[in-house]
N, C-alpha and C positions, 0 to 999 in steps of 0.2 A: 413467539415474541419477534416483532419486527425490529431489525437493527436500523441505525441511521443509514448505513450503506444501502440496505434494502429499500428504504424510503427514498433515498436520493436516486437510486436506479429506476424505481417506478416512476418518479416524477420526470426524470430525463426521458424515459420512453414515451410518456404522454407528450412532453414538449416537442420531441422530434417527430412523432408519428401523427399527431392530430392535424386536421386541416381546419379546425374550428378556432378562430382567433380568441374567443372568450375562454375556451378550455385551456389553450396554451398560456394565456395571460394568468389564469388562476393557478396553473401548475408552476409557472415561473415564480409567482409570489409565494406559493407554498414551498418551493425549493429554497428561495431566499430565506424564509423563516426557519426552515429546517437547518440550513447551513449556519445561520446565526445562532440558533439554540445549541448547536453542537460545537460552536467555537471555530467554525470553518468558513471558508470563503470560496470564491470562484477559482482561485489559484489552487486551493486544495483539491478541487474536483479535476482541474486540468492536470495537476501533478499525478493524481491517482490514475487518470486515463493514460498518461504517458508511461507511468510505471507498469501498468498492465500491458501496454504495447511492448515494453522492453523487459517483460518478465524473464527472469533468468532461464535459459534453456537448461534442461537437465543434462548434465554431462556424466556419462557413465564412468564412474571411478569406483574402484574397489575400496571398501573400507572394512573395518572389522565386522560390521553387520551385514556385509554383502549387499548394501542398499545402493540406490541411485540417488544422487543429490547433486546440486550445482557445484561447480568447481569454485569454492569460496575464495580461494586465493587469487583467482583471475577475474571472477565475476562478482566480487564483493559489492561493487557499487550498484549493480542491478539487483542483487539480493537485498541490499539495504533499502532501495527504493520500493521494492515489493513489500517489504516489512512495514515501511512507513505508511503505505496505503491501507494497512490493516492495524494501525496504531491504536485504534479504539479498543483492541483486544489485548493491549499490552500494559504493563505497569508503567508508572511514571519514570522509574529508573531506566527501563528499557527504551522508552521514548526519548529520554534525554541522551542516551548513548547513540541512538540512531541519528538524532539531530546533530550530535557532535561529529559524527563521521560523514555526514551527508556531503559536506563541502571540503572534506579532507584533501589536502593538496598532494600528499604522497601517493605513490602508485600501489602501495601495499599496506596492509594492516599488520599489527603485531600478532603473534600466535594467540595471545590472550584475547585480543579483539576478534580474531577470526572465530575462536571458540564461542565467544559470547554471541556473535552474529549467527553462527550455526545453531546455537541453542534457541535463539529467538525464532529463527526460520522454522525449525522443527516443531516448536510449540505451536506456531501458527498453522501448521499442517494437521495437527491433531484435531 
C-alpha cells in the first residue's frame, strides 16, 4: 500500500530529476492533486523537508530500558517537528497536541508533555 508520503516522494523525484518539460509538468500537477486530496499544501512539504533536515540527533542517555533516544528535554522542538512530518500515522488527539506545542514560547515542556511527546515518537518508530 502506497502512503501519501511515498507518493509525494516519488513525484518530487520525478520533478527534480527529469529533463522532460512535459513529464515535469505532469508530475507537478499530480503532486498538487495529491497534496490537495491529503489536505496538505506546499508549506507542508517544505516543513517536512526542514524537519527531516533538523531530525533530532540521537543522544545517548541511559534510561530504564538501556535504549538510545533523543534528549527530549533539550531537543523537544526537533522531536515535535519530526513527529509532525509523520502526522498521517497519528490520532487526531496526538496531532492536536503536536500543533499546540509547535509554537510554544517556553523553553521547556512539563513532565507530562515530555512523556506524551516521547510516547508519540516511540510509536512512530515502531
